[in-house]
KOLTORLO-345515 format. One record per residue: residue number from 1; residue in one letter; chain; x, y, z of N, C-alpha, C, O in turn. Coordinates in steps of 0.05 Angstrom, whole numbers. Layout:
<recs>
NUM, a, A, X, Y, Z, X, Y, Z, X, Y, Z, X, Y, Z
...
</recs>
This chain:
<recs>
1, m, A, 481, -221, 169, 481, -219, 141, 456, -231, 128, 445, -219, 110
2, i, A, 448, -254, 137, 424, -266, 126, 399, -250, 132, 382, -246, 114
3, k, A, 397, -240, 157, 373, -224, 163, 372, -198, 147, 350, -190, 140
4, s, A, 395, -186, 141, 394, -161, 125, 385, -168, 96, 371, -153, 83
5, g, A, 393, -191, 86, 385, -200, 60, 355, -205, 59, 342, -199, 39
6, i, A, 345, -217, 80, 316, -223, 81, 301, -196, 83, 280, -193, 70
7, g, A, 311, -178, 98, 298, -152, 101, 297, -137, 74, 277, -125, 67
8, i, A, 319, -139, 59, 319, -126, 32, 299, -140, 13, 285, -126, -2
9, a, A, 298, -166, 15, 279, -181, -2, 250, -174, 5, 233, -170, -12
10, l, A, 244, -172, 31, 217, -164, 40, 210, -136, 31, 188, -131, 22
11, l, A, 229, -118, 34, 224, -90, 26, 219, -89, -4, 201, -75, -13
12, a, A, 235, -104, -20, 230, -104, -49, 203, -116, -56, 189, -106, -74
13, t, A, 195, -136, -42, 169, -148, -46, 147, -128, -39, 127, -126, -54
14, f, A, 150, -115, -17, 130, -95, -8, 128, -72, -29, 106, -63, -35
15, v, A, 150, -63, -39, 150, -41, -58, 136, -50, -84, 121, -36, -96
16, g, A, 142, -75, -92, 129, -86, -116, 99, -89, -112, 84, -84, -131
17, l, A, 91, -98, -89, 63, -102, -83, 48, -76, -82, 25, -74, -90
18, s, A, 61, -55, -72, 48, -29, -69, 41, -17, -96, 24, 0, -98
19, g, A, 55, -26, -117, 49, -15, -143, 23, -26, -155, 11, -12, -172
20, c, A, 14, -49, -147, -10, -61, -159, -32, -67, -139, -53, -77, -147
21, a, A, -28, -60, -114, -48, -66, -93, -63, -40, -86, -53, -18, -91
22, t, A, -87, -44, -75, -102, -20, -66, -90, -10, -40, -73, -23, -28
23, k, A, -99, 13, -31, -89, 24, -7, -95, 6, 17, -77, 2, 34
24, a, A, -118, -6, 18, -125, -23, 41, -108, -48, 41, -100, -57, 62
25, e, A, -102, -59, 17, -85, -83, 16, -57, -77, 24, -44, -93, 38
26, t, A, -47, -54, 16, -20, -46, 23, -17, -41, 53, 2, -50, 65
27, i, A, -36, -27, 65, -36, -22, 94, -39, -48, 109, -25, -52, 129
28, g, A, -56, -66, 100, -59, -92, 112, -34, -108, 111, -27, -122, 131
29, t, A, -20, -108, 89, 5, -122, 85, 26, -111, 104, 40, -127, 118
30, a, A, 29, -85, 105, 49, -73, 123, 43, -79, 152, 61, -85, 168
31, g, A, 18, -76, 160, 10, -82, 188, 14, -111, 195, 24, -117, 216
32, g, A, 6, -128, 177, 10, -157, 181, 39, -165, 183, 47, -182, 199
33, m, A, 55, -152, 166, 84, -158, 166, 96, -149, 193, 112, -164, 205
34, a, A, 89, -126, 202, 99, -116, 228, 90, -134, 251, 106, -140, 269
35, a, A, 65, -141, 251, 54, -158, 272, 67, -186, 272, 74, -197, 292
36, g, A, 70, -197, 248, 83, -223, 245, 112, -223, 254, 121, -242, 267
37, a, A, 126, -202, 248, 154, -199, 256, 156, -197, 287, 174, -208, 299
38, a, A, 137, -182, 298, 138, -179, 328, 131, -205, 342, 144, -212, 362
39, v, A, 112, -219, 332, 103, -244, 345, 125, -266, 342, 129, -281, 361
40, s, A, 138, -267, 319, 157, -288, 314, 186, -280, 321, 205, -294, 314
41, n, A, 188, -257, 334, 215, -247, 342, 233, -243, 317, 257, -250, 319
42, g, A, 222, -233, 296, 238, -227, 272, 241, -251, 253, 257, -249, 234
43, g, A, 227, -273, 258, 229, -296, 241, 217, -292, 214, 197, -278, 211
44, m, A, 230, -304, 194, 221, -300, 166, 193, -311, 162, 176, -298, 149
45, m, A, 187, -335, 171, 161, -347, 166, 138, -332, 180, 117, -328, 168
46, g, A, 143, -323, 204, 123, -307, 218, 118, -280, 204, 95, -271, 202
47, t, A, 139, -268, 194, 136, -242, 180, 121, -246, 154, 103, -230, 149
48, l, A, 128, -266, 139, 114, -271, 113, 85, -280, 118, 67, -272, 104
49, g, A, 81, -297, 139, 54, -305, 146, 37, -282, 154, 14, -280, 146
50, g, A, 48, -264, 170, 33, -240, 178, 27, -222, 154, 5, -211, 153
51, a, A, 45, -220, 136, 41, -204, 112, 18, -216, 95, 1, -201, 85
52, m, A, 18, -242, 92, -4, -255, 77, -31, -251, 90, -51, -246, 77
53, l, A, -32, -255, 117, -57, -250, 131, -66, -221, 129, -90, -216, 125
54, g, A, -47, -203, 132, -54, -175, 129, -64, -167, 102, -83, -152, 99
55, y, A, -52, -179, 81, -61, -174, 54, -89, -184, 50, -106, -171, 38
56, g, A, -95, -208, 60, -122, -220, 58, -142, -202, 73, -164, -198, 63
57, a, A, -135, -192, 96, -153, -175, 111, -158, -149, 96, -180, -139, 96
58, g, A, -137, -138, 85, -141, -113, 69, -158, -118, 44, -174, -100, 37
59, r, A, -154, -140, 32, -171, -147, 8, -200, -150, 16, -218, -141, 2
60, a, A, -205, -164, 38, -232, -168, 48, -245, -141, 55, -269, -136, 49
61, y, A, -229, -124, 68, -239, -97, 74, -247, -82, 49, -268, -69, 48
62, e, A, -230, -83, 29, -234, -69, 4, -259, -79, -10, -275, -64, -20
63, d, A, -263, -106, -10, -286, -117, -23, -312, -110, -9, -333, -105, -21
64, k, A, -310, -108, 18, -334, -102, 34, -342, -72, 31, -366, -66, 33
65, h, A, -323, -55, 27, -328, -26, 27, -327, -13, 0, -321, 11, -3
66, r, A, -332, -28, -21, -333, -16, -48, -359, -4, -54, -363, 7, -75
</recs>
């Protein structure tokens, strides 16, 4: 029950972020979230940490390729 609630919260966050983020930031966030979930075996902190790192990588990519 708790994991499904976390999943719904993450999905809602991702949908909200996709409305105001660039394509590179959105792809970085999704990739980071998937990698963080895989590394942490579905743990919340690993998933969120991966999403934050992915967002940062997407933002850096976007800044570099403007």
